N, C-alpha and C positions, 0 to 999 in steps of 0.2 A: 488703534491708530496705526499709522504706517511706518515705513522703514526709511531711514535716511543714512547717507554715507558718512560715518565717522568711526574710525577703527579703534578697537581694543584688541590687540593681537595675541596670538598664541594661547587660545583658550580651549585647547583640545580636551582638557580635563572636564570641561563642562558638557561634553557630548556623551550621552549614554552609550554603552557598549554595543547595543543593537544598531544604533545609528552608524557607528564606526564600521560595522560589518557591511551594512548596506552601501556606505560610501566606498569601501574597498572593492566591493563587487562592481559598482559603477565604474570605478577607475580602471579595473582590470578589463572592462569591455572597450576601453579606449587604447589603441595601440601606440599612441604618442606620449603616454605618461612614463616618466623615468622610473618612479617608484610609487606604487599605489598606496603604500603605507606612509609615505612622506607628505602628509597633508598639512596645510597651514590653515588655522582657524581664526577668523576675525569676527568679533561680535560687532554688529551694527547698532548704532544708537538711534534713538528716536522712535522705537517701537513701544507702544504703551499697552498692548494687549498680549503680545507674544515676545519671546526672545528669538532673535534672528541672527544667524551666523553666515558669513561668506566662507566657503571652503575652496581652497586653491591647491592645485598640484602643478609642479614644474613639468614642462614638456621637453622633448628632446630637441626641439627647435628653439627653445628658450622662451620667447614671447610670441603670442600671448599665452598665458597659463590657462589651464582648464579650471573652470569655476562652476560651482553650484550654490544654491541657497538652502540652508537648513532652518526650518521654522519649528520651534518648540513652543507648544501652546501654553499660555499662562495658566496658573492655577486659579480655579474658581471662576474663570471667565466664561464658562459654558452657559452661564446664566444669561449671557447676552445674545447667543445665537446657537443654532443647531449645527454642529460640526459636519454631520453627514450632508446637510443641505449645502453647506459652504463648499465641500469637496465636489459635489455635483455641479455647483455653479462654476467652480474653478475649472473643472474638466470641460464643461460646455464652452466657456469663454475661450479656453485654450484651443478647442477645435475650430472656433470661429476666427482664429488668428489674432485674437485681441490681447493675449497675455502669455505668460510663461507656461511651459509644459510641466506636468506632474511626473517626477522621476521615481518617487518612492514614498511609501507611507510606513509609519510606526505608530504605536498606541497613542502617544501624546504629541504627534507632530508629523511633518512631511518634508520631503526634499523636492525642490523646484529647480527648473532650468534658471540659470543666471542670465538676466538680460544685460547685454553689453550696452548700457546707456547710463546717463547721469541722472541721479535722483534730483528733483528740483529743490531749490532753496526757497525761503520765504520771499526773498526779493524777486524771484522769477515770476511769481504770481502777478506782479505789477508790470511785467514786461509785456507791452501790447502784442508783440508778435507771438510770444509763448501763450498768452491768454487766448488769442484767437485760435491757436492749435488746440488748446484745452476745450474751448467752446465747441469746436467741430467734433472732437473725439468724444466729448460727453454726449452730444446728440446721437452719435453712432452707438454709444453704449446704451443710452436710454431706449433706442429703437430695437435692441436685441429681443428676439422672440424666445424668451426663456421657457423651457418645458415646465409643466406643473401649474400650480395655482397662480393666478394673476391678481389676487386680492391685495388691496392695500393693507400693509401691516403696521404702519406708523403708529396708529392710535392704540392698537392692542399691545404693541411693543412698549409704548410709554407707560401704559397702565400696569403691565407686567413688571417693568423696571421700577415703577413707583412702589408696588407691593414688596419687591425685594429690598428697596432702599428703606422702607418703613421697618421691615423685619431686622435689618442689619444696624440701623441707627440707634443711638442712645436717645433718651427723651430730650436732651438738650439739643442734639443735632436735628431731631425731627422738628422741634419748635423753631430753630433758627432758619430752617429751610421751608417752613410751612407745609411739611409733608402730610400732616393729619388732614388738611383740607385741600391738598393738591389734586385729588381725584376730581373734585368739582371744577377746578380750574382747567384741567385737561379736557373734560367733557365740554365745557363752555367753549374752549378754543376749537375743538373738533367741530362743533356745530357752526361756528362762525366761519371756519375755513372751508368746510365742505359744501357751502352754499353755492359756490361757483362751478361752472362747467369746466373742469380741469382735465388736462391731459395726464393720463397715467402711463408710466413707462417703467422699465427696469432700471432702478436707481442704484448708484454706488453707495450713497448715504454717508460717505466718509471721505470726501474728496479734499483732503488736506495735501500740502505740498509734498509730503513724504510718500504719498501714494500715486505720484505721477513721475514718470521717467521720460527723458528726452534723448534721442539719438541726434547729436549735433551735426553729424555728417549728412543725414537725410532730413533733418528737422521734422522728425515724426515723434509723437508722444504715445506712451503706453500707460494705461491706468492699471494699477495693481492692487492687490489685497481686497478680497471680496467678502470678508467676514460678515459685514453688516448689509450686504446688497440684498435688495428685495424690490418688489413692485411698490411704488409710491407715486404721489404727484411729482412730476418733474420739477415743479416750482420749489419743492422741498430740497431736491438734490442741488439745485443751483443756489438756493438760499444758504444751504450748509457750506457750499464752496465759498460763497462771499464772506460768510462769518469766519472761515478759516484764514482769511487774509489778515485778521487781527492777531494771529498767532505766529510766534517764532520759537520753535522748540530747540533752537541751538544757541540759547543765551544762558547766562548764569541763573536766570529765573524763568525756565521754560513754561511754567504754569501761568505766567502773567500774560494777559491779553491786552492789546491796545486797540480798542474799537475806533480810535481816531484814524486807523488805517483801513477801516471799512470802505469799500469802493464808493466813489461819488456817483451821482445820478448818470452823468454822461458815460462813465466807465461801465456802469451796469447796463445801460442801453446798448452800448457797443457790443458787449458780450452777448446779450440776448439777441441782437440782430444777427450776429454771426452764427449763433446757435440755431436760430430758426431758418437761416439761409443755407446752412451747410449741406442739407440733403436735397437741394434743388428747389427749396421753397422761395417764395418772394413775399416776405411779410410786409404788411403795410404798417404805418406808424401806430395805428390803433392796436394791432396785434402785439407789437413790441411793448407798448405802454401797458397793456393789460397784463402781460406776463411779468413785467417789471413790478407792477403793483402786487401781484400774487406772490412773487418771490419775497417781497418785503414782509408780507404777513407771515409767510412760512419761516422767516428767521425766528419768530417766536417759538415755533415748534422745535426748531433746531436748538435754541437755548435750553428749553425744558428737557429735551431728549438727552443732550450731552451733560446737562447739569445732573440729572439722575444717574447717568453713566459714571460721572465723577464720584458721586457719593458711594455707589456700589464698589467701584474700583478702589476707593480709599480703604475699604474693608477687606477686599479679597485679593488684591493684586500686590505683589511684592516688589514691583519695579520702582526704582527711585524717582518718584514724581509726586508733587503735592496735589493729589487728586481733589482733596477737599477745597483747597483754595481755587482750583480750576472750576469746580462746581459752583462755588460762591459767586464767582465772576459771571458765569453763564446765567445764573438765576438773577443776579443783580441787573444784567443787561435786559433780561426779560421784563422785569418790573419797570425799568426805566423807559423802555420803548413801547410797551403795550398800549398805554393811554393814547399815544399819537397814532398808532396803527389800527387799533380796534376799539378803543374806549375803555370803560371801567372794567375792573376785574371782579370775578366772583369771590376771590380770596382777598382779604386785606393785606396789601404788600407790607413786608417788614420794614 
């Protein structure tokens, strides 16, 4: 998951020595830094896969200070994605002017350009003006011609994550989440969703509010954090974005989801119309309606995918977050909404 602005200051002791050396070399390359050794470290909250730090140096002119971002990869999370693929994606997107520049790498992390913009909050997702900017930016992102394979990975990813979840879970956990029979459920969902002629694009796959930044002077948005990015049906990417509107990771109970905040039909239609129109298209009502319907069905894939992610993360990730409760809610929403969206299940719901 992504990064949001909430500071826990003066955590220099959390940075490996190798990282400090790279940061010092970077600072020495800037002639406006007062002291390359005098860095301020601020841990950013809301990152559920990595630990993320903002690094600041005072400049001779005072403000603004020089800043970079240090991302230290979470332990055990390589099960979710290939880090080499992610770095290639990061560098390609940076060259397209879509995200921050890569400034340095170390064995378990990297240093990125700091984007001088505000990370969105949960309430920003419901702002019509900001939502329109996100819709247009997501279409631009989905249309990127990423080098390499353009095969859909959603279904293989879910099956791989299911295998990992089964391996890590206790018999009681496996039973409560129906993991022993979930393979049949995923296969059934794949068959039902792949029947339509769907547009495949390069998807972010994790468009929560912490992964979107806005420059309020220019009113432009930037999508960040590409760990989970891959080619998939664009309906899945938008469905995942809509599901994230149920989340607020800055409460006393960040794992609790409120699906009463899921966008209504008119809000979903407005987003889809802007999305389809943003690259010069002129969608008719039928095209908008069809994509809206596909998106609703792909919310089921989103629930299963992130439910499995939650189970695995609960076993391998040390970040302070109730991953199991999060997984339970995603699976619960799957069982609640599937009958109205697709009909009966292969697996008997708990």
